[in-house]
N, CA, C and O atoms as CSV, one atom per row, in Angstrom:
chain,resi,resn,atom,element,x,y,z
A,1,MET,N,N,258.831,205.540,-115.676
A,1,MET,CA,C,257.844,206.610,-114.896
A,1,MET,C,C,258.986,207.411,-113.776
A,1,MET,O,O,259.419,206.902,-112.741
A,2,ALA,N,N,259.213,208.345,-114.137
A,2,ALA,CA,C,259.877,209.190,-113.035
A,2,ALA,C,C,258.862,210.033,-112.115
A,2,ALA,O,O,258.142,210.885,-112.636
A,3,GLY,N,N,258.826,209.792,-110.830
A,3,GLY,CA,C,258.627,210.560,-110.139
A,3,GLY,C,C,257.058,209.622,-109.846
A,3,GLY,O,O,256.483,210.299,-108.993
A,4,GLY,N,N,256.455,208.797,-110.071
A,4,GLY,CA,C,255.379,208.162,-109.879
A,4,GLY,C,C,254.405,208.556,-110.919
A,4,GLY,O,O,253.286,208.053,-110.816
A,5,GLN,N,N,254.650,209.448,-112.001
A,5,GLN,CA,C,253.147,210.192,-112.817
A,5,GLN,C,C,253.910,209.652,-114.123
A,5,GLN,O,O,255.072,209.829,-114.487
A,6,PRO,N,N,252.714,208.836,-114.777
A,6,PRO,CA,C,252.781,208.515,-116.348
A,6,PRO,C,C,253.196,209.183,-117.259
A,6,PRO,O,O,252.587,210.251,-117.324
A,7,PRO,N,N,254.314,209.009,-118.362
A,7,PRO,CA,C,254.971,209.812,-119.070
A,7,PRO,C,C,253.877,210.849,-119.841
A,7,PRO,O,O,252.678,210.602,-119.971
A,8,GLY,N,N,254.368,211.712,-120.183
A,8,GLY,CA,C,253.500,213.042,-120.575
A,8,GLY,C,C,252.095,214.019,-119.481
A,8,GLY,O,O,251.209,214.804,-119.819
A,9,ALA,N,N,252.385,213.629,-118.545
A,9,ALA,CA,C,251.633,213.637,-117.467
A,9,ALA,C,C,252.071,214.862,-116.935
A,9,ALA,O,O,251.104,215.324,-116.330
A,10,GLY,N,N,253.169,215.738,-116.835
A,10,GLY,CA,C,253.573,217.163,-116.973
A,10,GLY,C,C,253.494,218.393,-117.846
A,10,GLY,O,O,253.682,219.593,-117.650
A,11,THR,N,N,253.088,217.529,-119.056
A,11,THR,CA,C,252.596,218.264,-120.679
A,11,THR,C,C,251.727,218.561,-120.571
A,11,THR,O,O,250.987,217.652,-120.195
A,12,PRO,N,N,250.927,220.129,-120.786
A,12,PRO,CA,C,249.871,220.091,-121.219
A,12,PRO,C,C,249.258,219.416,-122.717
A,12,PRO,O,O,249.797,219.334,-123.821
A,13,ARG,N,N,248.065,219.033,-122.296
A,13,ARG,CA,C,247.592,218.245,-123.916
A,13,ARG,C,C,246.700,219.784,-124.498
A,13,ARG,O,O,246.261,220.793,-123.947
A,14,PRO,N,N,246.755,219.288,-125.806
A,14,PRO,CA,C,246.272,220.420,-126.928
A,14,PRO,C,C,244.698,219.737,-126.420
A,14,PRO,O,O,244.475,218.543,-126.221
A,15,ALA,N,N,243.461,221.187,-126.251
A,15,ALA,CA,C,242.563,220.696,-126.493
A,15,ALA,C,C,241.569,220.313,-127.552
A,15,ALA,O,O,241.514,220.930,-128.615
A,16,PRO,N,N,240.832,219.363,-127.289
A,16,PRO,CA,C,240.208,218.833,-128.647
A,16,PRO,C,C,239.732,219.413,-129.559
A,16,PRO,O,O,240.052,220.556,-129.234
A,17,ASP,N,N,238.986,219.564,-130.844
A,17,ASP,CA,C,238.348,220.578,-131.236
A,17,ASP,C,C,237.010,219.935,-131.032
A,17,ASP,O,O,236.627,218.776,-131.193
A,18,ARG,N,N,236.227,221.370,-130.506
A,18,ARG,CA,C,234.933,221.053,-129.945
A,18,ARG,C,C,233.519,220.637,-130.693
A,18,ARG,O,O,232.891,221.416,-131.409
A,19,ASP,N,N,233.184,219.489,-130.451
A,19,ASP,CA,C,232.052,218.910,-130.759
A,19,ASP,C,C,230.943,219.525,-130.441
A,19,ASP,O,O,230.508,219.057,-129.389
A,20,PRO,N,N,230.386,220.231,-130.801
A,20,PRO,CA,C,228.951,221.319,-130.407
A,20,PRO,C,C,227.588,220.135,-130.548
A,20,PRO,O,O,226.441,220.400,-130.187
A,21,GLY,N,N,227.895,219.194,-130.975
A,21,GLY,CA,C,226.498,218.845,-130.767
A,21,GLY,C,C,225.388,219.370,-131.369
A,21,GLY,O,O,225.397,219.869,-132.494
A,22,LEU,N,N,224.336,219.266,-130.585
A,22,LEU,CA,C,222.963,219.964,-130.948
A,22,LEU,C,C,222.997,221.401,-129.833
A,22,LEU,O,O,222.218,222.336,-130.020
A,23,GLN,N,N,223.568,221.401,-129.184
A,23,GLN,CA,C,223.206,223.053,-128.441
A,23,GLN,C,C,223.445,224.260,-129.721
A,23,GLN,O,O,222.355,224.760,-129.995
A,24,PRO,N,N,224.309,224.703,-130.360
A,24,PRO,CA,C,224.293,225.440,-131.092
A,24,PRO,C,C,222.672,225.914,-131.899
A,24,PRO,O,O,222.150,227.010,-132.097
A,25,GLU,N,N,222.274,224.578,-132.193
A,25,GLU,CA,C,220.751,224.407,-132.672
A,25,GLU,C,C,219.401,224.769,-131.469
A,25,GLU,O,O,218.318,225.314,-131.681
A,26,ARG,N,N,219.913,224.287,-130.331
A,26,ARG,CA,C,219.044,224.486,-129.274
A,26,ARG,C,C,218.767,225.794,-129.225
A,26,ARG,O,O,217.609,226.211,-129.240
A,27,THR,N,N,220.230,226.865,-129.138
A,27,THR,CA,C,219.950,228.000,-128.667
A,27,THR,C,C,219.217,229.022,-129.758
A,27,THR,O,O,218.483,229.915,-129.336
A,28,ARG,N,N,219.424,228.866,-131.017
A,28,ARG,CA,C,219.034,229.299,-132.383
A,28,ARG,C,C,217.593,229.165,-132.116
A,28,ARG,O,O,216.820,230.087,-132.375
A,29,LEU,N,N,217.133,227.845,-131.514
A,29,LEU,CA,C,216.030,227.445,-131.235
A,29,LEU,C,C,215.115,228.373,-130.019
A,29,LEU,O,O,214.025,228.822,-130.373
A,30,ALA,N,N,215.446,228.549,-129.059
A,30,ALA,CA,C,215.429,229.367,-128.287
A,30,ALA,C,C,215.318,230.243,-128.138
A,30,ALA,O,O,214.584,230.696,-127.260
A,31,TRP,N,N,216.394,231.304,-129.388
A,31,TRP,CA,C,215.831,233.225,-129.779
A,31,TRP,C,C,214.491,232.918,-130.272
A,31,TRP,O,O,213.466,233.253,-129.677
A,32,ARG,N,N,214.520,232.295,-131.335
A,32,ARG,CA,C,213.317,231.868,-132.317
A,32,ARG,C,C,212.048,232.110,-131.600
A,32,ARG,O,O,211.127,232.906,-131.787
A,33,ARG,N,N,212.295,231.086,-130.632
A,33,ARG,CA,C,210.905,230.967,-129.869
A,33,ARG,C,C,210.994,232.200,-128.948
A,33,ARG,O,O,209.840,232.464,-128.611
A,34,THR,N,N,211.772,232.981,-128.450
A,34,THR,CA,C,211.692,234.234,-127.620
A,34,THR,C,C,211.394,235.483,-128.493
A,34,THR,O,O,210.924,236.537,-128.065
A,35,THR,N,N,211.702,235.239,-129.656
A,35,THR,CA,C,211.062,236.560,-130.198
A,35,THR,C,C,209.788,236.070,-130.739
A,35,THR,O,O,208.906,236.900,-130.516
A,36,LEU,N,N,209.361,235.052,-131.356
A,36,LEU,CA,C,208.266,234.726,-131.752
A,36,LEU,C,C,206.952,234.924,-130.621
A,36,LEU,O,O,205.823,234.873,-131.109
A,37,SER,N,N,207.097,235.175,-128.947
A,37,SER,CA,C,206.695,235.218,-127.835
A,37,SER,C,C,206.625,237.069,-128.177
A,37,SER,O,O,205.596,237.598,-128.598
A,38,ALA,N,N,208.001,237.894,-127.877
A,38,ALA,CA,C,207.916,239.082,-127.936
A,38,ALA,C,C,206.885,239.251,-129.207
A,38,ALA,O,O,205.883,239.953,-129.068
A,39,THR,N,N,207.119,238.690,-130.250
A,39,THR,CA,C,205.571,239.065,-131.383
A,39,THR,C,C,204.522,239.183,-130.979
A,39,THR,O,O,203.751,240.142,-130.930
A,40,ALA,N,N,204.463,238.163,-130.663
A,40,ALA,CA,C,203.047,238.049,-130.154
A,40,ALA,C,C,202.557,239.101,-128.901
A,40,ALA,O,O,201.757,240.036,-128.852
A,41,MET,N,N,203.272,238.584,-128.124
A,41,MET,CA,C,203.007,240.296,-127.111
A,41,MET,C,C,202.535,241.247,-127.726
A,41,MET,O,O,201.413,241.729,-127.574
A,42,ALA,N,N,203.431,241.607,-128.521
A,42,ALA,CA,C,203.207,243.303,-129.186
A,42,ALA,C,C,202.446,243.099,-130.383
A,42,ALA,O,O,202.499,244.068,-131.141
A,43,VAL,N,N,201.634,241.967,-130.856
A,43,VAL,CA,C,200.276,242.245,-131.440
A,43,VAL,C,C,199.509,242.283,-130.758
A,43,VAL,O,O,198.631,243.139,-130.874
A,44,LEU,N,N,199.500,240.992,-129.319
A,44,LEU,CA,C,198.460,241.407,-129.141
A,44,LEU,C,C,198.054,242.466,-128.322
A,44,LEU,O,O,196.851,242.655,-128.502
A,45,ALA,N,N,198.542,243.269,-127.471
A,45,ALA,CA,C,198.827,244.691,-127.205
A,45,ALA,C,C,198.174,245.828,-128.323
A,45,ALA,O,O,197.240,246.611,-128.150
A,46,GLY,N,N,199.181,245.571,-129.743
A,46,GLY,CA,C,198.305,246.279,-130.268
A,46,GLY,C,C,197.019,245.866,-130.618
A,46,GLY,O,O,196.296,246.860,-130.551
A,47,ARG,N,N,196.537,245.123,-130.877
A,47,ARG,CA,C,195.176,244.577,-130.840
A,47,ARG,C,C,194.292,245.296,-130.078
A,47,ARG,O,O,193.376,246.015,-130.477
A,48,GLN,N,N,194.653,245.038,-128.881
A,48,GLN,CA,C,193.577,245.477,-127.568
A,48,GLN,C,C,193.685,247.308,-127.482
A,48,GLN,O,O,193.032,248.095,-126.797
A,49,LEU,N,N,194.439,247.473,-128.166
A,49,LEU,CA,C,194.575,249.278,-128.675
A,49,LEU,C,C,193.618,249.496,-129.757
A,49,LEU,O,O,192.858,250.372,-130.171
A,50,LEU,N,N,193.915,248.565,-129.971
A,50,LEU,CA,C,192.815,249.137,-131.436
A,50,LEU,C,C,191.673,248.790,-131.584
A,50,LEU,O,O,191.009,249.202,-132.535
A,51,ARG,N,N,191.054,247.716,-130.417
A,51,ARG,CA,C,189.873,247.580,-129.839
A,51,ARG,C,C,189.271,248.383,-129.122
A,51,ARG,O,O,188.069,248.161,-128.972
A,52,SER,N,N,189.784,249.413,-128.529
A,52,SER,CA,C,189.399,250.450,-127.386
A,52,SER,C,C,188.828,251.587,-128.270
A,52,SER,O,O,189.362,252.011,-129.295
A,53,ASP,N,N,187.649,252.027,-127.718
A,53,ASP,CA,C,187.225,253.079,-128.257
A,53,ASP,C,C,187.317,253.945,-128.403
A,53,ASP,O,O,186.404,254.502,-129.012
A,54,ALA,N,N,188.788,254.943,-127.849
A,54,ALA,CA,C,189.377,256.007,-128.347
A,54,ALA,C,C,190.753,256.161,-127.719
A,54,ALA,O,O,191.026,257.132,-127.013
A,55,PRO,N,N,191.411,255.413,-127.926
A,55,PRO,CA,C,192.559,255.600,-127.750
A,55,PRO,C,C,193.444,256.565,-127.277
A,55,PRO,O,O,193.865,257.284,-128.184
A,56,GLY,N,N,194.072,256.953,-125.641
A,56,GLY,CA,C,194.572,258.454,-125.879
A,56,GLY,C,C,195.805,258.288,-126.296
A,56,GLY,O,O,196.358,257.261,-126.690
A,57,ALA,N,N,196.344,259.736,-126.149
A,57,ALA,CA,C,197.830,260.005,-126.582
A,57,ALA,C,C,198.562,259.208,-126.099
A,57,ALA,O,O,199.399,258.653,-126.811
A,58,VAL,N,N,198.435,258.874,-124.509
A,58,VAL,CA,C,199.343,258.140,-123.570
A,58,VAL,C,C,199.456,256.615,-124.598
A,58,VAL,O,O,200.424,256.097,-125.155
A,59,GLU,N,N,198.175,256.272,-124.538
A,59,GLU,CA,C,198.581,254.572,-125.518
A,59,GLU,C,C,198.819,254.676,-126.846
A,59,GLU,O,O,199.137,253.721,-127.553
A,60,VAL,N,N,198.717,255.505,-127.124
A,60,VAL,CA,C,199.105,255.454,-129.149
A,60,VAL,C,C,200.731,255.345,-128.622
A,60,VAL,O,O,201.462,254.373,-128.814
A,61,THR,N,N,201.266,257.182,-127.578
A,61,THR,CA,C,202.649,256.855,-127.750
A,61,THR,C,C,203.236,255.264,-127.134
A,61,THR,O,O,204.341,254.871,-127.508
A,62,LEU,N,N,202.547,254.577,-126.352
A,62,LEU,CA,C,203.188,253.512,-125.840
A,62,LEU,C,C,203.154,252.337,-126.663
A,62,LEU,O,O,203.858,251.329,-126.595
A,63,ALA,N,N,201.898,252.732,-127.727
A,63,ALA,CA,C,202.120,251.393,-128.605
A,63,ALA,C,C,203.227,251.587,-130.064
A,63,ALA,O,O,203.697,250.807,-130.892
A,64,VAL,N,N,203.303,252.987,-129.831
A,64,VAL,CA,C,205.118,253.412,-130.911
A,64,VAL,C,C,206.284,252.683,-130.292
A,64,VAL,O,O,207.129,251.929,-130.775
A,65,LEU,N,N,205.940,253.422,-128.318
A,65,LEU,CA,C,207.085,252.746,-128.252
A,65,LEU,C,C,207.571,251.724,-128.178
A,65,LEU,O,O,208.773,251.494,-128.051
A,66,MET,N,N,206.104,250.448,-128.295
A,66,MET,CA,C,206.314,249.353,-127.846
A,66,MET,C,C,207.187,248.516,-128.586
A,66,MET,O,O,208.041,247.708,-128.219
A,67,GLY,N,N,206.626,249.034,-130.189
A,67,GLY,CA,C,206.733,248.838,-131.182
A,67,GLY,C,C,208.203,249.187,-132.080
A,67,GLY,O,O,208.360,248.856,-133.256
A,68,LEU,N,N,209.119,249.853,-131.330
A,68,LEU,CA,C,210.387,250.322,-131.284
A,68,LEU,C,C,211.297,249.057,-130.798
A,68,LEU,O,O,212.112,248.262,-131.267
A,69,LEU,N,N,210.648,249.367,-129.563
A,69,LEU,CA,C,211.386,248.151,-128.763
A,69,LEU,C,C,211.079,246.691,-129.270
A,69,LEU,O,O,211.711,245.769,-128.756
A,70,TRP,N,N,210.375,246.492,-130.008
A,70,TRP,CA,C,209.892,245.587,-130.473
A,70,TRP,C,C,211.051,245.170,-131.445
A,70,TRP,O,O,211.615,244.090,-131.267
A,71,ALA,N,N,211.426,246.030,-132.498
A,71,ALA,CA,C,211.990,246.241,-133.225
A,71,ALA,C,C,213.182,245.997,-132.778
A,71,ALA,O,O,213.625,244.881,-133.048
A,72,ALA,N,N,213.792,246.652,-132.218
A,72,ALA,CA,C,215.384,246.637,-131.401
A,72,ALA,C,C,215.905,245.117,-130.431
A,72,ALA,O,O,217.011,244.768,-130.017
A,73,PHE,N,N,214.544,244.489,-130.337
A,73,PHE,CA,C,215.007,243.365,-129.613
A,73,PHE,C,C,214.804,242.100,-130.426
A,73,PHE,O,O,215.329,241.090,-129.956
A,74,VAL,N,N,214.051,241.963,-131.706
A,74,VAL,CA,C,214.264,241.190,-133.026
A,74,VAL,C,C,215.625,241.420,-133.527
A,74,VAL,O,O,216.320,240.463,-133.870
A,75,ALA,N,N,216.052,242.641,-133.590
A,75,ALA,CA,C,217.445,243.201,-134.846
A,75,ALA,C,C,218.260,242.592,-133.475
A,75,ALA,O,O,219.096,241.866,-134.012
A,76,LEU,N,N,218.415,242.516,-132.435
A,76,LEU,CA,C,219.243,242.202,-131.312
A,76,LEU,C,C,219.593,240.373,-131.520
A,76,LEU,O,O,220.569,239.631,-131.629
A,77,ALA,N,N,217.940,240.282,-131.482
A,77,ALA,CA,C,218.305,238.604,-131.139
A,77,ALA,C,C,218.376,237.721,-133.041
A,77,ALA,O,O,218.424,236.495,-133.138
A,78,HIS,N,N,218.368,238.481,-134.066
A,78,HIS,CA,C,218.674,237.913,-134.791
A,78,HIS,C,C,219.818,237.845,-135.346
A,78,HIS,O,O,220.240,236.911,-136.028
A,79,HIS,N,N,220.559,239.197,-134.972
A,79,HIS,CA,C,222.070,239.086,-134.573
A,79,HIS,C,C,222.974,238.704,-134.145
A,79,HIS,O,O,224.070,238.466,-134.652
A,80,ARG,N,N,222.422,238.560,-132.675
A,80,ARG,CA,C,223.275,237.058,-131.512
A,80,ARG,C,C,222.628,235.402,-132.426
A,80,ARG,O,O,223.194,234.327,-132.226
A,81,MET,N,N,221.523,235.522,-133.286
A,81,MET,CA,C,221.338,234.043,-133.755
A,81,MET,C,C,222.562,234.013,-135.320
A,81,MET,O,O,223.060,232.924,-135.606
A,82,ARG,N,N,222.883,235.147,-136.105
A,82,ARG,CA,C,223.735,234.790,-137.327
A,82,ARG,C,C,225.113,234.944,-136.849
A,82,ARG,O,O,225.954,234.846,-137.742
A,83,ALA,N,N,225.758,235.260,-135.126
A,83,ALA,CA,C,226.618,235.018,-134.626
A,83,ALA,C,C,227.087,233.568,-134.575
A,83,ALA,O,O,228.217,233.162,-134.846
A,84,MET,N,N,225.919,232.779,-134.140
A,84,MET,CA,C,225.806,231.467,-133.594
A,84,MET,C,C,225.781,230.613,-134.950
A,84,MET,O,O,225.535,229.413,-134.823
A,85,ALA,N,N,226.029,231.157,-136.335
A,85,ALA,CA,C,225.245,230.277,-137.376
A,85,ALA,C,C,227.097,229.647,-137.570
A,85,ALA,O,O,227.513,228.521,-137.843
A,86,GLY,N,N,227.712,230.725,-137.336
A,86,GLY,CA,C,229.393,230.051,-137.624
A,86,GLY,C,C,229.947,229.089,-137.029
A,86,GLY,O,O,231.177,229.054,-136.996
A,87,GLY,N,N,229.157,228.053,-136.401
A,87,GLY,CA,C,229.892,227.387,-134.952
A,87,GLY,C,C,230.074,228.148,-133.789
A,87,GLY,O,O,229.351,229.142,-133.721
A,88,ARG,N,N,230.776,227.969,-132.938
A,88,ARG,CA,C,231.000,228.362,-131.696
A,88,ARG,C,C,231.116,230.146,-131.611
A,88,ARG,O,O,232.058,230.804,-132.052
A,89,PRO,N,N,229.760,230.742,-130.849
A,89,PRO,CA,C,229.647,232.266,-131.384
A,89,PRO,C,C,230.346,232.715,-130.489
A,89,PRO,O,O,230.775,231.894,-129.679
A,90,PRO,N,N,230.682,234.053,-130.324
A,90,PRO,CA,C,231.405,234.748,-129.247
A,90,PRO,C,C,230.443,234.796,-128.461
A,90,PRO,O,O,229.276,234.419,-128.570
A,91,ALA,N,N,231.371,235.606,-127.129
A,91,ALA,CA,C,230.576,236.218,-125.749
A,91,ALA,C,C,229.359,236.990,-126.330
A,91,ALA,O,O,229.182,237.275,-127.514
A,92,LEU,N,N,228.575,237.268,-125.303
A,92,LEU,CA,C,226.963,237.689,-125.659
A,92,LEU,C,C,227.344,238.804,-124.695
A,92,LEU,O,O,227.315,238.674,-123.471
A,93,PRO,N,N,227.829,240.299,-125.567
A,93,PRO,CA,C,228.850,241.454,-124.868
A,93,PRO,C,C,227.613,241.938,-123.829
A,93,PRO,O,O,226.405,241.853,-124.051
A,94,PRO,N,N,228.196,242.403,-122.779
A,94,PRO,CA,C,227.434,242.580,-121.414
A,94,PRO,C,C,226.210,244.034,-121.958
A,94,PRO,O,O,225.089,244.210,-121.480
A,95,ARG,N,N,226.754,244.731,-122.850
A,95,ARG,CA,C,225.256,245.913,-123.379
A,95,ARG,C,C,224.910,245.138,-124.273
A,95,ARG,O,O,224.083,245.816,-124.884
A,96,THR,N,N,224.957,244.409,-124.654
A,96,THR,CA,C,223.656,243.559,-125.842
A,96,THR,C,C,222.953,243.112,-124.733
A,96,THR,O,O,221.974,243.740,-124.330
A,97,ALA,N,N,223.320,242.150,-124.222
A,97,ALA,CA,C,222.666,241.475,-122.854
A,97,ALA,C,C,221.814,242.084,-122.086
A,97,ALA,O,O,220.824,241.453,-121.718
A,98,LEU,N,N,222.048,243.802,-121.558
A,98,LEU,CA,C,221.368,244.760,-121.020
A,98,LEU,C,C,220.576,245.174,-121.908
A,98,LEU,O,O,219.458,245.518,-121.523
A,99,LEU,N,N,220.897,245.267,-123.332
A,99,LEU,CA,C,219.980,245.979,-123.947
A,99,LEU,C,C,218.543,245.103,-124.354
A,99,LEU,O,O,217.435,245.512,-124.703
A,100,LEU,N,N,219.034,243.828,-124.163
A,100,LEU,CA,C,217.821,242.415,-124.782
A,100,LEU,C,C,217.082,242.471,-123.143
A,100,LEU,O,O,215.882,242.730,-123.047
A,101,VAL,N,N,217.820,242.238,-122.065
A,101,VAL,CA,C,216.709,242.435,-121.090
A,101,VAL,C,C,215.323,244.001,-120.928
A,101,VAL,O,O,214.124,244.019,-120.648
A,102,GLY,N,N,216.367,245.109,-121.292
A,102,GLY,CA,C,215.665,246.227,-121.213
A,102,GLY,C,C,214.801,246.127,-121.945
A,102,GLY,O,O,213.798,246.721,-121.549
A,103,CYS,N,N,214.663,245.511,-123.115
A,103,CYS,CA,C,213.368,245.213,-123.825
A,103,CYS,C,C,212.381,244.530,-123.839
A,103,CYS,O,O,211.305,244.710,-124.410
A,104,THR,N,N,213.014,243.072,-122.686
A,104,THR,CA,C,212.058,242.392,-122.394
A,104,THR,C,C,211.249,242.968,-121.170
A,104,THR,O,O,210.107,242.590,-120.905
A,105,LEU,N,N,211.877,243.831,-120.512
A,105,LEU,CA,C,211.089,244.063,-119.095
A,105,LEU,C,C,210.179,245.355,-119.351
A,105,LEU,O,O,209.313,245.829,-118.616
A,106,ALA,N,N,210.789,245.952,-121.074
A,106,ALA,CA,C,209.824,247.370,-121.351
A,106,ALA,C,C,209.078,246.305,-121.362
A,106,ALA,O,O,208.427,245.975,-120.370
A,107,LEU,N,N,209.075,245.526,-122.652
A,107,LEU,CA,C,208.150,244.872,-123.625
A,107,LEU,C,C,206.752,244.257,-122.266
A,107,LEU,O,O,205.648,244.800,-122.322
A,108,ALA,N,N,206.916,243.572,-121.595
A,108,ALA,CA,C,206.128,243.285,-120.791
A,108,ALA,C,C,205.179,243.962,-119.592
A,108,ALA,O,O,204.060,243.615,-119.215
A,109,LEU,N,N,206.253,245.334,-119.011
A,109,LEU,CA,C,205.427,246.481,-118.490
A,109,LEU,C,C,204.903,247.020,-119.499
A,109,LEU,O,O,203.852,247.534,-119.116
A,110,GLY,N,N,205.092,247.235,-120.870
A,110,GLY,CA,C,204.483,247.948,-121.633
A,110,GLY,C,C,202.994,247.452,-121.718
A,110,GLY,O,O,202.012,248.184,-121.587
A,111,GLY,N,N,202.966,245.775,-122.015
A,111,GLY,CA,C,201.852,245.046,-122.512
A,111,GLY,C,C,200.819,244.673,-120.688
A,111,GLY,O,O,199.641,244.315,-120.685
A,112,ALA,N,N,201.503,244.846,-119.626
A,112,ALA,CA,C,200.910,245.181,-118.239
A,112,ALA,C,C,200.238,246.348,-118.353
A,112,ALA,O,O,199.016,246.251,-118.236
A,113,VAL,N,N,200.666,247.373,-118.540
A,113,VAL,CA,C,200.157,248.957,-118.323
A,113,VAL,C,C,198.821,248.729,-119.784
A,113,VAL,O,O,197.796,249.246,-119.338
A,114,ILE,N,N,198.574,248.264,-121.013
A,114,ILE,CA,C,197.646,248.558,-121.563
A,114,ILE,C,C,196.425,247.411,-121.381
A,114,ILE,O,O,195.239,247.604,-121.648
A,115,LEU,N,N,197.041,246.114,-120.834
A,115,LEU,CA,C,196.125,245.279,-120.366
A,115,LEU,C,C,194.963,245.738,-118.870
A,115,LEU,O,O,193.879,245.229,-118.584
A,116,VAL,N,N,195.558,246.623,-118.311
A,116,VAL,CA,C,195.619,246.800,-117.350
A,116,VAL,C,C,194.762,248.832,-117.167
A,116,VAL,O,O,194.178,249.416,-116.255
A,117,ARG,N,N,195.073,249.117,-118.240
A,117,ARG,CA,C,194.564,250.422,-118.031
A,117,ARG,C,C,193.171,250.399,-117.969
A,117,ARG,O,O,192.436,249.554,-118.479
A,118,PRO,N,N,192.701,251.833,-117.007
A,118,PRO,CA,C,191.136,251.875,-116.745
A,118,PRO,C,C,190.634,252.698,-118.139
A,118,PRO,O,O,191.186,253.585,-118.790
A,119,GLY,N,N,189.390,252.030,-118.295
A,119,GLY,CA,C,188.787,251.970,-119.126
A,119,GLY,C,C,188.199,250.936,-120.229
A,119,GLY,O,O,187.295,251.076,-121.052
A,120,HIS,N,N,189.316,249.509,-119.842
A,120,HIS,CA,C,189.383,249.011,-120.443
A,120,HIS,C,C,188.665,247.496,-120.732
A,120,HIS,O,O,188.921,246.879,-121.767
């Protein structure tokens, strides 16, 4: 031992292979729960519109927009789940994260507007 250090202390050790355990499976399940809750919200909002006497153009446009947002959200989430199937996934690109956050917020806002609209 030269200099008070154990042998090999100055050389970097190779990183061990990553054992992800159940973390990828938990994350995939979290994505599935999130898409399920987005689907339930979109279906309930659509149901609310169908139950109204005469939905106006704004409500119909909002429902179509929410359907498109839902489809985009599910497609992005599915893409992320597939990326996770091969072990350690690449980092979530900021653009994708921003799109997912935007879809989530827009769906929540759209659902709130449908539920609290006048004449409900």
